[in-house]
Gaussian input, Z-matrix of N, CA and C with variables (Angstrom, degrees):
# hf/3-21g

backbone

0 1
 N
 C     1     B1
 C     2     B2     1     A1
 N     3     B3     2     A2     1     D1
 C     4     B4     3     A3     2     D2
 C     5     B5     4     A4     3     D3
 N     6     B6     5     A5     4     D4
 C     7     B7     6     A6     5     D5
 C     8     B8     7     A7     6     D6
 N     9     B9     8     A8     7     D7
 C    10    B10     9     A9     8     D8
 C    11    B11    10    A10     9     D9
 N    12    B12    11    A11    10    D10
 C    13    B13    12    A12    11    D11
 C    14    B14    13    A13    12    D12
 N    15    B15    14    A14    13    D13
 C    16    B16    15    A15    14    D14
 C    17    B17    16    A16    15    D15
 N    18    B18    17    A17    16    D16
 C    19    B19    18    A18    17    D17
 C    20    B20    19    A19    18    D18
 N    21    B21    20    A20    19    D19
 C    22    B22    21    A21    20    D20
 C    23    B23    22    A22    21    D21
 N    24    B24    23    A23    22    D22
 C    25    B25    24    A24    23    D23
 C    26    B26    25    A25    24    D24
 N    27    B27    26    A26    25    D25
 C    28    B28    27    A27    26    D26
 C    29    B29    28    A28    27    D27
 N    30    B30    29    A29    28    D28
 C    31    B31    30    A30    29    D29
 C    32    B32    31    A31    30    D30
 N    33    B33    32    A32    31    D31
 C    34    B34    33    A33    32    D32
 C    35    B35    34    A34    33    D33
 N    36    B36    35    A35    34    D34
 C    37    B37    36    A36    35    D35
 C    38    B38    37    A37    36    D36
 N    39    B39    38    A38    37    D37
 C    40    B40    39    A39    38    D38
 C    41    B41    40    A40    39    D39
 N    42    B42    41    A41    40    D40
 C    43    B43    42    A42    41    D41
 C    44    B44    43    A43    42    D42
 N    45    B45    44    A44    43    D43
 C    46    B46    45    A45    44    D44
 C    47    B47    46    A46    45    D45
 N    48    B48    47    A47    46    D46
 C    49    B49    48    A48    47    D47
 C    50    B50    49    A49    48    D48
 N    51    B51    50    A50    49    D49
 C    52    B52    51    A51    50    D50
 C    53    B53    52    A52    51    D51
 N    54    B54    53    A53    52    D52
 C    55    B55    54    A54    53    D53
 C    56    B56    55    A55    54    D54
 N    57    B57    56    A56    55    D55
 C    58    B58    57    A57    56    D56
 C    59    B59    58    A58    57    D57
 N    60    B60    59    A59    58    D58
 C    61    B61    60    A60    59    D59
 C    62    B62    61    A61    60    D60
 N    63    B63    62    A62    61    D61
 C    64    B64    63    A63    62    D62
 C    65    B65    64    A64    63    D63
 N    66    B66    65    A65    64    D64
 C    67    B67    66    A66    65    D65
 C    68    B68    67    A67    66    D66
 N    69    B69    68    A68    67    D67
 C    70    B70    69    A69    68    D68
 C    71    B71    70    A70    69    D69
 N    72    B72    71    A71    70    D70
 C    73    B73    72    A72    71    D71
 C    74    B74    73    A73    72    D72
 N    75    B75    74    A74    73    D73
 C    76    B76    75    A75    74    D74
 C    77    B77    76    A76    75    D75
 N    78    B78    77    A77    76    D76
 C    79    B79    78    A78    77    D77
 C    80    B80    79    A79    78    D78
 N    81    B81    80    A80    79    D79
 C    82    B82    81    A81    80    D80
 C    83    B83    82    A82    81    D81
 N    84    B84    83    A83    82    D82
 C    85    B85    84    A84    83    D83
 C    86    B86    85    A85    84    D84
 N    87    B87    86    A86    85    D85
 C    88    B88    87    A87    86    D86
 C    89    B89    88    A88    87    D87
 N    90    B90    89    A89    88    D88
 C    91    B91    90    A90    89    D89
 C    92    B92    91    A91    90    D90
 N    93    B93    92    A92    91    D91
 C    94    B94    93    A93    92    D92
 C    95    B95    94    A94    93    D93
 N    96    B96    95    A95    94    D94
 C    97    B97    96    A96    95    D95
 C    98    B98    97    A97    96    D96
 N    99    B99    98    A98    97    D97
 C   100   B100    99    A99    98    D98
 C   101   B101   100   A100    99    D99
 N   102   B102   101   A101   100   D100
 C   103   B103   102   A102   101   D101
 C   104   B104   103   A103   102   D102
 N   105   B105   104   A104   103   D103
 C   106   B106   105   A105   104   D104
 C   107   B107   106   A106   105   D105
 N   108   B108   107   A107   106   D106
 C   109   B109   108   A108   107   D107
 C   110   B110   109   A109   108   D108
 N   111   B111   110   A110   109   D109
 C   112   B112   111   A111   110   D110
 C   113   B113   112   A112   111   D111
 N   114   B114   113   A113   112   D112
 C   115   B115   114   A114   113   D113
 C   116   B116   115   A115   114   D114
 N   117   B117   116   A116   115   D115
 C   118   B118   117   A117   116   D116
 C   119   B119   118   A118   117   D117
 N   120   B120   119   A119   118   D118
 C   121   B121   120   A120   119   D119
 C   122   B122   121   A121   120   D120
 N   123   B123   122   A122   121   D121
 C   124   B124   123   A123   122   D122
 C   125   B125   124   A124   123   D123
 N   126   B126   125   A125   124   D124
 C   127   B127   126   A126   125   D125
 C   128   B128   127   A127   126   D126
 N   129   B129   128   A128   127   D127
 C   130   B130   129   A129   128   D128
 C   131   B131   130   A130   129   D129
 N   132   B132   131   A131   130   D130
 C   133   B133   132   A132   131   D131
 C   134   B134   133   A133   132   D132
 N   135   B135   134   A134   133   D133
 C   136   B136   135   A135   134   D134
 C   137   B137   136   A136   135   D135
 N   138   B138   137   A137   136   D136
 C   139   B139   138   A138   137   D137
 C   140   B140   139   A139   138   D138
 N   141   B141   140   A140   139   D139
 C   142   B142   141   A141   140   D140
 C   143   B143   142   A142   141   D141
 N   144   B144   143   A143   142   D142
 C   145   B145   144   A144   143   D143
 C   146   B146   145   A145   144   D144
 N   147   B147   146   A146   145   D145
 C   148   B148   147   A147   146   D146
 C   149   B149   148   A148   147   D147
 N   150   B150   149   A149   148   D148
 C   151   B151   150   A150   149   D149
 C   152   B152   151   A151   150   D150
 N   153   B153   152   A152   151   D151
 C   154   B154   153   A153   152   D152
 C   155   B155   154   A154   153   D153
 N   156   B156   155   A155   154   D154
 C   157   B157   156   A156   155   D155
 C   158   B158   157   A157   156   D156
 N   159   B159   158   A158   157   D157
 C   160   B160   159   A159   158   D158
 C   161   B161   160   A160   159   D159
 N   162   B162   161   A161   160   D160
 C   163   B163   162   A162   161   D161
 C   164   B164   163   A163   162   D162
 N   165   B165   164   A164   163   D163
 C   166   B166   165   A165   164   D164
 C   167   B167   166   A166   165   D165
 N   168   B168   167   A167   166   D166
 C   169   B169   168   A168   167   D167
 C   170   B170   169   A169   168   D168
 N   171   B171   170   A170   169   D169
 C   172   B172   171   A171   170   D170
 C   173   B173   172   A172   171   D171
 N   174   B174   173   A173   172   D172
 C   175   B175   174   A174   173   D173
 C   176   B176   175   A175   174   D174
 N   177   B177   176   A176   175   D175
 C   178   B178   177   A177   176   D176
 C   179   B179   178   A178   177   D177
 N   180   B180   179   A179   178   D178
 C   181   B181   180   A180   179   D179
 C   182   B182   181   A181   180   D180
 N   183   B183   182   A182   181   D181
 C   184   B184   183   A183   182   D182
 C   185   B185   184   A184   183   D183
 N   186   B186   185   A185   184   D184
 C   187   B187   186   A186   185   D185
 C   188   B188   187   A187   186   D186
 N   189   B189   188   A188   187   D187
 C   190   B190   189   A189   188   D188
 C   191   B191   190   A190   189   D189
 N   192   B192   191   A191   190   D190
 C   193   B193   192   A192   191   D191
 C   194   B194   193   A193   192   D192
 N   195   B195   194   A194   193   D193
 C   196   B196   195   A195   194   D194
 C   197   B197   196   A196   195   D195
 N   198   B198   197   A197   196   D196
 C   199   B199   198   A198   197   D197
 C   200   B200   199   A199   198   D198
 N   201   B201   200   A200   199   D199
 C   202   B202   201   A201   200   D200
 C   203   B203   202   A202   201   D201
 N   204   B204   203   A203   202   D202
 C   205   B205   204   A204   203   D203
 C   206   B206   205   A205   204   D204
 N   207   B207   206   A206   205   D205
 C   208   B208   207   A207   206   D206
 C   209   B209   208   A208   207   D207
 N   210   B210   209   A209   208   D208
 C   211   B211   210   A210   209   D209
 C   212   B212   211   A211   210   D210
 N   213   B213   212   A212   211   D211
 C   214   B214   213   A213   212   D212
 C   215   B215   214   A214   213   D213
 N   216   B216   215   A215   214   D214
 C   217   B217   216   A216   215   D215
 C   218   B218   217   A217   216   D216
 N   219   B219   218   A218   217   D217
 C   220   B220   219   A219   218   D218
 C   221   B221   220   A220   219   D219
 N   222   B222   221   A221   220   D220
 C   223   B223   222   A222   221   D221
 C   224   B224   223   A223   222   D222
 N   225   B225   224   A224   223   D223
 C   226   B226   225   A225   224   D224
 C   227   B227   226   A226   225   D225
 N   228   B228   227   A227   226   D226
 C   229   B229   228   A228   227   D227
 C   230   B230   229   A229   228   D228
 N   231   B231   230   A230   229   D229
 C   232   B232   231   A231   230   D230
 C   233   B233   232   A232   231   D231
 N   234   B234   233   A233   232   D232
 C   235   B235   234   A234   233   D233
 C   236   B236   235   A235   234   D234
 N   237   B237   236   A236   235   D235
 C   238   B238   237   A237   236   D236
 C   239   B239   238   A238   237   D237
 N   240   B240   239   A239   238   D238
 C   241   B241   240   A240   239   D239
 C   242   B242   241   A241   240   D240
 N   243   B243   242   A242   241   D241
 C   244   B244   243   A243   242   D242
 C   245   B245   244   A244   243   D243
 N   246   B246   245   A245   244   D244
 C   247   B247   246   A246   245   D245
 C   248   B248   247   A247   246   D246
 N   249   B249   248   A248   247   D247
 C   250   B250   249   A249   248   D248
 C   251   B251   250   A250   249   D249
 N   252   B252   251   A251   250   D250
 C   253   B253   252   A252   251   D251
 C   254   B254   253   A253   252   D252
 N   255   B255   254   A254   253   D253
 C   256   B256   255   A255   254   D254
 C   257   B257   256   A256   255   D255
 N   258   B258   257   A257   256   D256
 C   259   B259   258   A258   257   D257
 C   260   B260   259   A259   258   D258
 N   261   B261   260   A260   259   D259
 C   262   B262   261   A261   260   D260
 C   263   B263   262   A262   261   D261
 N   264   B264   263   A263   262   D262
 C   265   B265   264   A264   263   D263
 C   266   B266   265   A265   264   D264
 N   267   B267   266   A266   265   D265
 C   268   B268   267   A267   266   D266
 C   269   B269   268   A268   267   D267
 N   270   B270   269   A269   268   D268
 C   271   B271   270   A270   269   D269
 C   272   B272   271   A271   270   D270
 N   273   B273   272   A272   271   D271
 C   274   B274   273   A273   272   D272
 C   275   B275   274   A274   273   D273
 N   276   B276   275   A275   274   D274
 C   277   B277   276   A276   275   D275
 C   278   B278   277   A277   276   D276
 N   279   B279   278   A278   277   D277
 C   280   B280   279   A279   278   D278
 C   281   B281   280   A280   279   D279
 N   282   B282   281   A281   280   D280
 C   283   B283   282   A282   281   D281
 C   284   B284   283   A283   282   D282
 N   285   B285   284   A284   283   D283
 C   286   B286   285   A285   284   D284
 C   287   B287   286   A286   285   D285
 N   288   B288   287   A287   286   D286
 C   289   B289   288   A288   287   D287
 C   290   B290   289   A289   288   D288
 N   291   B291   290   A290   289   D289
 C   292   B292   291   A291   290   D290
 C   293   B293   292   A292   291   D291
 N   294   B294   293   A293   292   D292
 C   295   B295   294   A294   293   D293
 C   296   B296   295   A295   294   D294
 N   297   B297   296   A296   295   D295
 C   298   B298   297   A297   296   D296
 C   299   B299   298   A298   297   D297
 N   300   B300   299   A299   298   D298
 C   301   B301   300   A300   299   D299
 C   302   B302   301   A301   300   D300
 N   303   B303   302   A302   301   D301
 C   304   B304   303   A303   302   D302
 C   305   B305   304   A304   303   D303
 N   306   B306   305   A305   304   D304
 C   307   B307   306   A306   305   D305
 C   308   B308   307   A307   306   D306
 N   309   B309   308   A308   307   D307
 C   310   B310   309   A309   308   D308
 C   311   B311   310   A310   309   D309
 N   312   B312   311   A311   310   D310
 C   313   B313   312   A312   311   D311
 C   314   B314   313   A313   312   D312
 N   315   B315   314   A314   313   D313
 C   316   B316   315   A315   314   D314
 C   317   B317   316   A316   315   D315

   B1=1.4464
   B2=1.5177
   B3=1.3069
   B4=1.4583
   B5=1.5278
   B6=1.3105
   B7=1.4617
   B8=1.5212
   B9=1.2924
   B10=1.4519
   B11=1.5179
   B12=1.3068
   B13=1.4524
   B14=1.5271
   B15=1.3090
   B16=1.4593
   B17=1.5213
   B18=1.3414
   B19=1.4627
   B20=1.5249
   B21=1.3235
   B22=1.4696
   B23=1.5251
   B24=1.3120
   B25=1.4686
   B26=1.5310
   B27=1.3160
   B28=1.4569
   B29=1.5294
   B30=1.3300
   B31=1.4600
   B32=1.5337
   B33=1.3225
   B34=1.4619
   B35=1.5197
   B36=1.3344
   B37=1.4636
   B38=1.5337
   B39=1.3185
   B40=1.4596
   B41=1.5272
   B42=1.3138
   B43=1.4641
   B44=1.5294
   B45=1.3251
   B46=1.4635
   B47=1.5289
   B48=1.3224
   B49=1.4689
   B50=1.5275
   B51=1.3312
   B52=1.4661
   B53=1.5287
   B54=1.3262
   B55=1.4669
   B56=1.5259
   B57=1.3287
   B58=1.4712
   B59=1.5305
   B60=1.3113
   B61=1.4737
   B62=1.5284
   B63=1.3323
   B64=1.4600
   B65=1.5329
   B66=1.3368
   B67=1.4694
   B68=1.5278
   B69=1.3368
   B70=1.4627
   B71=1.5277
   B72=1.2984
   B73=1.4655
   B74=1.5342
   B75=1.3031
   B76=1.4683
   B77=1.5229
   B78=1.3173
   B79=1.4625
   B80=1.5249
   B81=1.3253
   B82=1.4576
   B83=1.5210
   B84=1.3233
   B85=1.4634
   B86=1.5299
   B87=1.3362
   B88=1.4648
   B89=1.5241
   B90=1.3119
   B91=1.4673
   B92=1.5269
   B93=1.3131
   B94=1.4711
   B95=1.5267
   B96=1.3173
   B97=1.4601
   B98=1.5245
   B99=1.3171
   B100=1.4658
   B101=1.5224
   B102=1.3014
   B103=1.4645
   B104=1.5241
   B105=1.3491
   B106=1.4647
   B107=1.5245
   B108=1.3442
   B109=1.4621
   B110=1.5109
   B111=1.3247
   B112=1.4606
   B113=1.5166
   B114=1.3146
   B115=1.4601
   B116=1.5266
   B117=1.3198
   B118=1.4670
   B119=1.5225
   B120=1.3247
   B121=1.4652
   B122=1.5170
   B123=1.3128
   B124=1.4543
   B125=1.5081
   B126=1.3136
   B127=1.4554
   B128=1.5133
   B129=1.3199
   B130=1.4556
   B131=1.5211
   B132=1.3056
   B133=1.4527
   B134=1.5283
   B135=1.3476
   B136=1.4653
   B137=1.5230
   B138=1.3145
   B139=1.4739
   B140=1.5160
   B141=1.3311
   B142=1.4552
   B143=1.5254
   B144=1.3503
   B145=1.4652
   B146=1.5288
   B147=1.3253
   B148=1.4653
   B149=1.5246
   B150=1.3309
   B151=1.4765
   B152=1.5159
   B153=1.3404
   B154=1.4646
   B155=1.5260
   B156=1.3251
   B157=1.4686
   B158=1.5255
   B159=1.3225
   B160=1.4577
   B161=1.5274
   B162=1.3151
   B163=1.4697
   B164=1.5283
   B165=1.3284
   B166=1.4629
   B167=1.5241
   B168=1.3223
   B169=1.4693
   B170=1.5263
   B171=1.3147
   B172=1.4608
   B173=1.5219
   B174=1.3277
   B175=1.4616
   B176=1.5248
   B177=1.3299
   B178=1.4668
   B179=1.5254
   B180=1.3244
   B181=1.4613
   B182=1.5283
   B183=1.3163
   B184=1.4705
   B185=1.5176
   B186=1.3545
   B187=1.4538
   B188=1.5161
   B189=1.3130
   B190=1.4665
   B191=1.5222
   B192=1.3142
   B193=1.4643
   B194=1.5273
   B195=1.3259
   B196=1.4702
   B197=1.5284
   B198=1.3202
   B199=1.4662
   B200=1.5269
   B201=1.3387
   B202=1.4670
   B203=1.5302
   B204=1.3202
   B205=1.4625
   B206=1.5288
   B207=1.3080
   B208=1.4657
   B209=1.5327
   B210=1.3094
   B211=1.4613
   B212=1.5212
   B213=1.3208
   B214=1.4620
   B215=1.5142
   B216=1.3182
   B217=1.4502
   B218=1.5168
   B219=1.3212
   B220=1.4586
   B221=1.5255
   B222=1.3101
   B223=1.4595
   B224=1.5238
   B225=1.3203
   B226=1.4593
   B227=1.5287
   B228=1.3166
   B229=1.4543
   B230=1.5277
   B231=1.3257
   B232=1.4579
   B233=1.5189
   B234=1.3303
   B235=1.4554
   B236=1.5285
   B237=1.3254
   B238=1.4622
   B239=1.5282
   B240=1.3275
   B241=1.4606
   B242=1.5208
   B243=1.3227
   B244=1.4570
   B245=1.5361
   B246=1.3421
   B247=1.4593
   B248=1.5222
   B249=1.3234
   B250=1.4622
   B251=1.5274
   B252=1.3228
   B253=1.4609
   B254=1.5312
   B255=1.3217
   B256=1.4649
   B257=1.5256
   B258=1.3164
   B259=1.4622
   B260=1.5253
   B261=1.3316
   B262=1.4613
   B263=1.5301
   B264=1.3388
   B265=1.4672
   B266=1.5291
   B267=1.3268
   B268=1.4576
   B269=1.5139
   B270=1.3217
   B271=1.4654
   B272=1.5248
   B273=1.3079
   B274=1.4590
   B275=1.5284
   B276=1.3098
   B277=1.4646
   B278=1.5305
   B279=1.3289
   B280=1.4574
   B281=1.5355
   B282=1.3223
   B283=1.4701
   B284=1.5243
   B285=1.3273
   B286=1.4679
   B287=1.5215
   B288=1.3449
   B289=1.4600
   B290=1.5272
   B291=1.3281
   B292=1.4650
   B293=1.5277
   B294=1.3259
   B295=1.4632
   B296=1.5251
   B297=1.3159
   B298=1.4691
   B299=1.5228
   B300=1.3277
   B301=1.4743
   B302=1.5248
   B303=1.3177
   B304=1.4638
   B305=1.5136
   B306=1.3405
   B307=1.4582
   B308=1.5255
   B309=1.3279
   B310=1.4552
   B311=1.5208
   B312=1.3209
   B313=1.4619
   B314=1.5161
   B315=1.3233
   B316=1.4742
   B317=1.4718
   A1=107.65
   A2=116.50
   A3=121.79
   A4=107.97
   A5=116.07
   A6=120.91
   A7=108.88
   A8=115.69
   A9=120.18
   A10=111.75
   A11=113.72
   A12=122.58
   A13=106.14
   A14=118.14
   A15=120.94
   A16=112.03
   A17=116.38
   A18=120.60
   A19=111.32
   A20=117.53
   A21=119.42
   A22=111.26
   A23=117.26
   A24=119.61
   A25=110.54
   A26=117.28
   A27=121.58
   A28=111.41
   A29=116.50
   A30=121.36
   A31=112.11
   A32=117.21
   A33=119.76
   A34=113.02
   A35=118.17
   A36=119.73
   A37=110.86
   A38=117.20
   A39=121.18
   A40=110.68
   A41=116.95
   A42=121.34
   A43=110.26
   A44=116.77
   A45=121.25
   A46=110.39
   A47=116.96
   A48=121.56
   A49=111.21
   A50=116.88
   A51=120.58
   A52=111.67
   A53=116.67
   A54=120.05
   A55=109.98
   A56=116.94
   A57=120.69
   A58=110.46
   A59=117.16
   A60=121.33
   A61=111.32
   A62=116.11
   A63=121.14
   A64=112.32
   A65=114.85
   A66=122.58
   A67=112.43
   A68=115.28
   A69=121.59
   A70=109.61
   A71=118.10
   A72=120.49
   A73=110.65
   A74=116.79
   A75=122.01
   A76=111.37
   A77=114.67
   A78=122.28
   A79=106.91
   A80=115.61
   A81=121.74
   A82=111.09
   A83=116.25
   A84=119.67
   A85=111.89
   A86=116.25
   A87=121.80
   A88=107.51
   A89=116.89
   A90=121.25
   A91=113.26
   A92=119.02
   A93=121.38
   A94=111.60
   A95=117.43
   A96=120.66
   A97=111.06
   A98=116.85
   A99=120.69
   A100=109.61
   A101=116.75
   A102=120.24
   A103=111.29
   A104=116.60
   A105=121.49
   A106=112.52
   A107=116.56
   A108=120.05
   A109=115.41
   A110=118.45
   A111=121.08
   A112=110.84
   A113=117.56
   A114=122.08
   A115=112.93
   A116=117.20
   A117=119.36
   A118=110.12
   A119=114.07
   A120=119.67
   A121=108.56
   A122=114.11
   A123=121.65
   A124=105.30
   A125=116.05
   A126=118.95
   A127=111.18
   A128=114.46
   A129=119.62
   A130=109.15
   A131=115.70
   A132=121.11
   A133=107.49
   A134=118.19
   A135=119.82
   A136=113.14
   A137=117.90
   A138=120.41
   A139=110.37
   A140=116.63
   A141=120.76
   A142=111.19
   A143=116.73
   A144=119.74
   A145=111.51
   A146=116.48
   A147=119.91
   A148=111.00
   A149=116.71
   A150=119.65
   A151=110.56
   A152=116.32
   A153=119.56
   A154=110.74
   A155=117.04
   A156=120.55
   A157=110.52
   A158=117.28
   A159=120.72
   A160=110.77
   A161=116.97
   A162=120.12
   A163=110.33
   A164=117.35
   A165=121.13
   A166=110.93
   A167=116.16
   A168=120.72
   A169=109.75
   A170=116.62
   A171=121.01
   A172=111.04
   A173=116.98
   A174=120.28
   A175=111.55
   A176=116.78
   A177=120.60
   A178=110.34
   A179=116.80
   A180=120.29
   A181=112.18
   A182=116.59
   A183=120.90
   A184=112.24
   A185=117.06
   A186=120.46
   A187=116.60
   A188=118.88
   A189=119.78
   A190=109.77
   A191=115.01
   A192=119.48
   A193=108.59
   A194=118.39
   A195=120.25
   A196=113.12
   A197=117.20
   A198=120.22
   A199=112.19
   A200=116.83
   A201=120.40
   A202=112.94
   A203=117.12
   A204=119.96
   A205=110.05
   A206=116.63
   A207=119.06
   A208=111.70
   A209=115.29
   A210=120.75
   A211=107.05
   A212=116.06
   A213=119.69
   A214=109.86
   A215=114.38
   A216=120.73
   A217=108.35
   A218=117.21
   A219=119.25
   A220=110.87
   A221=115.77
   A222=120.28
   A223=112.50
   A224=116.29
   A225=119.47
   A226=109.23
   A227=115.31
   A228=122.06
   A229=108.88
   A230=116.53
   A231=119.87
   A232=110.65
   A233=113.96
   A234=122.42
   A235=107.91
   A236=115.76
   A237=121.04
   A238=107.48
   A239=116.14
   A240=121.83
   A241=109.17
   A242=116.09
   A243=121.95
   A244=107.84
   A245=116.52
   A246=121.37
   A247=112.59
   A248=117.20
   A249=120.60
   A250=110.13
   A251=116.06
   A252=120.85
   A253=110.75
   A254=117.08
   A255=120.54
   A256=110.45
   A257=116.72
   A258=120.86
   A259=110.67
   A260=117.74
   A261=121.90
   A262=111.42
   A263=116.62
   A264=121.23
   A265=112.01
   A266=116.51
   A267=120.19
   A268=113.47
   A269=116.72
   A270=121.46
   A271=110.87
   A272=115.32
   A273=121.09
   A274=107.26
   A275=116.07
   A276=120.55
   A277=107.28
   A278=117.67
   A279=120.01
   A280=112.11
   A281=115.49
   A282=120.65
   A283=111.78
   A284=117.01
   A285=119.59
   A286=111.31
   A287=116.75
   A288=120.31
   A289=110.75
   A290=116.58
   A291=120.17
   A292=111.00
   A293=116.67
   A294=120.37
   A295=111.74
   A296=116.53
   A297=120.46
   A298=112.92
   A299=116.74
   A300=121.23
   A301=110.78
   A302=115.70
   A303=121.57
   A304=110.72
   A305=116.01
   A306=120.86
   A307=107.95
   A308=115.41
   A309=121.66
   A310=106.95
   A311=115.65
   A312=121.15
   A313=107.92
   A314=115.14
   A315=119.95
   A316=108.00
   D1=120.75
   D2=179.96
   D3=-108.75
   D4=117.37
   D5=176.66
   D6=-88.68
   D7=146.58
   D8=-173.01
   D9=-94.42
   D10=134.22
   D11=168.14
   D12=-144.41
   D13=-172.11
   D14=-177.00
   D15=-58.50
   D16=-44.19
   D17=-176.42
   D18=-67.03
   D19=-49.12
   D20=-177.63
   D21=-67.00
   D22=-36.59
   D23=178.61
   D24=-67.53
   D25=-39.81
   D26=178.52
   D27=-63.01
   D28=-35.95
   D29=-176.35
   D30=-107.58
   D31=30.16
   D32=-174.99
   D33=-61.37
   D34=-38.80
   D35=179.86
   D36=-63.91
   D37=-40.78
   D38=177.52
   D39=-64.40
   D40=-43.46
   D41=-179.24
   D42=-62.98
   D43=-44.63
   D44=179.10
   D45=-64.17
   D46=-42.21
   D47=179.10
   D48=-62.88
   D49=-45.44
   D50=-179.79
   D51=-66.10
   D52=-38.68
   D53=177.60
   D54=-62.37
   D55=-42.46
   D56=179.23
   D57=-66.80
   D58=-43.92
   D59=-178.59
   D60=-59.72
   D61=-38.95
   D62=-177.74
   D63=-96.03
   D64=9.53
   D65=177.01
   D66=54.35
   D67=45.42
   D68=177.97
   D69=-99.82
   D70=122.32
   D71=177.87
   D72=-77.48
   D73=84.60
   D74=-175.39
   D75=-84.05
   D76=138.37
   D77=177.55
   D78=-118.19
   D79=142.30
   D80=-172.72
   D81=-124.51
   D82=166.94
   D83=175.62
   D84=-110.92
   D85=20.15
   D86=174.84
   D87=-141.61
   D88=132.96
   D89=-175.03
   D90=-66.27
   D91=-23.07
   D92=-179.17
   D93=-57.96
   D94=-32.94
   D95=178.86
   D96=-66.63
   D97=-40.16
   D98=-179.22
   D99=-69.49
   D100=-37.80
   D101=178.21
   D102=-69.03
   D103=-19.70
   D104=175.05
   D105=-89.95
   D106=-2.51
   D107=177.78
   D108=120.59
   D109=2.67
   D110=176.64
   D111=-69.15
   D112=164.80
   D113=-175.49
   D114=-72.38
   D115=-52.87
   D116=-175.29
   D117=-158.24
   D118=159.59
   D119=172.40
   D120=-139.98
   D121=145.88
   D122=173.64
   D123=-133.19
   D124=114.63
   D125=-173.08
   D126=-153.17
   D127=171.69
   D128=175.95
   D129=-67.60
   D130=153.11
   D131=176.79
   D132=-83.69
   D133=114.94
   D134=-175.22
   D135=-63.08
   D136=-33.80
   D137=178.86
   D138=-62.69
   D139=-41.59
   D140=178.74
   D141=-64.49
   D142=-39.36
   D143=177.83
   D144=-62.07
   D145=-41.54
   D146=179.57
   D147=-65.35
   D148=-36.45
   D149=177.21
   D150=-64.42
   D151=-42.91
   D152=177.87
   D153=-62.74
   D154=-41.43
   D155=178.96
   D156=-64.36
   D157=-39.34
   D158=179.27
   D159=-63.03
   D160=-38.25
   D161=177.66
   D162=-64.50
   D163=-38.56
   D164=176.31
   D165=-62.91
   D166=-48.34
   D167=-179.85
   D168=-59.03
   D169=-42.96
   D170=179.06
   D171=-58.50
   D172=-45.48
   D173=-179.86
   D174=-64.92
   D175=-39.07
   D176=179.58
   D177=-66.75
   D178=-43.60
   D179=179.14
   D180=-64.97
   D181=-23.85
   D182=177.29
   D183=-88.46
   D184=5.00
   D185=172.44
   D186=111.20
   D187=-3.50
   D188=179.60
   D189=-69.51
   D190=143.25
   D191=176.31
   D192=-81.34
   D193=129.74
   D194=-179.87
   D195=-54.88
   D196=-35.59
   D197=-179.29
   D198=-66.60
   D199=-21.29
   D200=-179.19
   D201=-89.45
   D202=-9.31
   D203=-178.20
   D204=-81.24
   D205=140.83
   D206=-179.34
   D207=-71.71
   D208=153.56
   D209=174.27
   D210=-74.96
   D211=133.90
   D212=179.12
   D213=-113.00
   D214=150.92
   D215=175.68
   D216=-116.30
   D217=156.61
   D218=177.21
   D219=-58.49
   D220=145.83
   D221=179.98
   D222=-118.84
   D223=-15.05
   D224=-178.60
   D225=-124.06
   D226=127.31
   D227=179.95
   D228=-120.17
   D229=157.78
   D230=179.10
   D231=-132.00
   D232=140.19
   D233=178.56
   D234=-112.00
   D235=125.30
   D236=178.87
   D237=-123.80
   D238=131.66
   D239=-178.19
   D240=-124.07
   D241=135.26
   D242=177.66
   D243=-103.81
   D244=102.58
   D245=-177.73
   D246=-68.38
   D247=-31.34
   D248=178.55
   D249=-62.14
   D250=-42.81
   D251=178.30
   D252=-68.36
   D253=-41.07
   D254=178.08
   D255=-59.08
   D256=-43.12
   D257=179.34
   D258=-64.27
   D259=-42.78
   D260=179.45
   D261=-62.71
   D262=-30.37
   D263=178.99
   D264=-86.95
   D265=-4.57
   D266=-178.37
   D267=76.40
   D268=25.08
   D269=-179.01
   D270=-100.03
   D271=144.93
   D272=173.25
   D273=-107.92
   D274=121.70
   D275=179.83
   D276=-91.04
   D277=123.37
   D278=-179.06
   D279=-58.75
   D280=143.80
   D281=179.40
   D282=-59.02
   D283=-34.44
   D284=179.92
   D285=-64.25
   D286=-35.45
   D287=177.34
   D288=-71.82
   D289=-40.95
   D290=177.47
   D291=-62.22
   D292=-36.36
   D293=179.62
   D294=-66.80
   D295=-30.38
   D296=-179.69
   D297=-84.07
   D298=-16.32
   D299=-176.77
   D300=-65.94
   D301=142.95
   D302=175.71
   D303=-79.29
   D304=-28.02
   D305=179.10
   D306=-149.66
   D307=137.21
   D308=175.98
   D309=-123.03
   D310=121.71
   D311=179.57
   D312=-95.07
   D313=120.88
   D314=-177.99
   D315=-103.10

């Protein structure tokens, strides 16, 4: 499991390449890694987060005090699976998992 920060995001291609070279089934919390060749990601949906933030901004601009607003947590998550990488690692991804995925990269 690779957690994202500035360093890992900056070197995502290297991390994905090294994981493939050493046949490590790496899972990420940002979809950019999977689109670069990582195995899978499970993360919050960024569009949903922006919508939640926009609702907060709207309430603040209408006079709500930020300290009075409740803390919100993400409500929508997305699963992305890279089948090409799974095949290269010799992994079989169950059909039930593929059916639940929001995006499957072939």
